[in-house]
C-alpha positions as CSV (number, residue, x, y, z in Angstrom):
1,M,-11.3,-58.2,-184.8
2,K,-13.8,-60.2,-186.9
3,T,-13.1,-60.9,-190.5
4,S,-15.5,-59.1,-192.9
5,A,-17.6,-60.9,-195.5
6,E,-15.7,-59.0,-198.2
7,E,-12.3,-60.3,-196.8
8,M,-13.6,-63.9,-196.7
9,E,-14.9,-63.7,-200.2
10,K,-11.6,-62.3,-201.5
11,W,-9.8,-65.1,-199.7
12,W,-12.2,-67.7,-201.1
13,R,-11.8,-66.6,-204.7
14,K,-8.0,-66.6,-204.4
15,H,-7.9,-70.2,-203.2
16,Y,-10.9,-71.8,-204.9
17,K,-12.3,-71.9,-208.5
18,D,-15.2,-73.1,-210.6
19,A,-14.9,-76.8,-211.3
20,A,-15.6,-75.9,-215.0
21,D,-12.1,-74.3,-215.1
22,G,-10.1,-77.5,-214.8
23,V,-12.0,-80.5,-213.6
24,P,-12.4,-83.3,-216.2
25,Y,-16.1,-83.6,-217.3
26,D,-17.6,-86.8,-218.7
27,S,-21.4,-86.9,-219.2
28,G,-21.2,-90.7,-219.6
29,E,-19.7,-91.0,-216.1
30,G,-22.1,-88.6,-214.4
31,G,-20.5,-85.2,-214.9
32,Y,-17.4,-83.7,-213.3
33,Q,-14.7,-86.3,-212.4
34,Y,-13.1,-85.0,-209.1
35,V,-9.9,-86.9,-209.5
36,N,-7.9,-84.5,-207.2
37,G,-10.6,-83.8,-204.6
38,G,-13.7,-81.7,-204.4
39,P,-16.2,-80.4,-204.7
40,E,-15.7,-78.2,-201.7
41,D,-18.4,-77.1,-199.3
42,P,-18.1,-73.3,-198.8
43,M,-19.8,-73.4,-195.4
44,E,-17.5,-76.0,-194.0
45,V,-14.4,-74.4,-195.4
46,L,-15.2,-70.9,-194.4
47,Q,-16.2,-71.9,-190.8
48,E,-12.9,-73.8,-190.5
49,E,-10.8,-71.0,-192.0
50,F,-12.5,-68.1,-190.2
51,P,-13.7,-69.5,-186.8
52,N,-14.1,-66.0,-185.3
53,A,-16.1,-64.6,-188.2
54,D,-19.8,-63.7,-187.7
55,F,-21.8,-66.8,-188.4
56,D,-24.4,-64.8,-190.3
57,D,-21.7,-63.4,-192.6
58,V,-20.3,-66.9,-193.2
59,E,-23.7,-68.4,-193.9
60,A,-24.7,-65.6,-196.3
61,L,-21.4,-65.9,-198.2
62,A,-21.6,-69.7,-198.3
63,T,-25.1,-69.5,-199.7
64,K,-24.0,-67.1,-202.3
65,L,-21.1,-69.2,-203.3
66,D,-23.2,-72.4,-203.4
67,T,-25.4,-70.8,-206.1
68,E,-22.6,-70.0,-208.4
69,C,-20.9,-73.3,-209.2
70,P,-19.2,-76.4,-207.8
71,W,-15.9,-75.3,-206.2
72,V,-12.5,-76.9,-206.1
73,K,-9.2,-75.9,-204.6
74,E,-7.2,-73.8,-207.1
75,E,-4.0,-75.8,-206.5
76,D,-5.7,-79.2,-207.2
77,Y,-6.7,-78.4,-210.8
């Protein structure tokens, strides 16, 4: 059974967050300072986490997520 786009998005939002919600920001240093890793690439992460998901669903969700913000792992920040 393939994972739905809705299930993937729910999983994503549980494990990843907007960099603005915890990553140090320094405009003099070029913006966000990813001291604990990131930003994460939604396409890469989703393909790895859901290898049996429909590629078009993964691609559509990754595109949507890419337009929202830079993403980081929830546990890292």
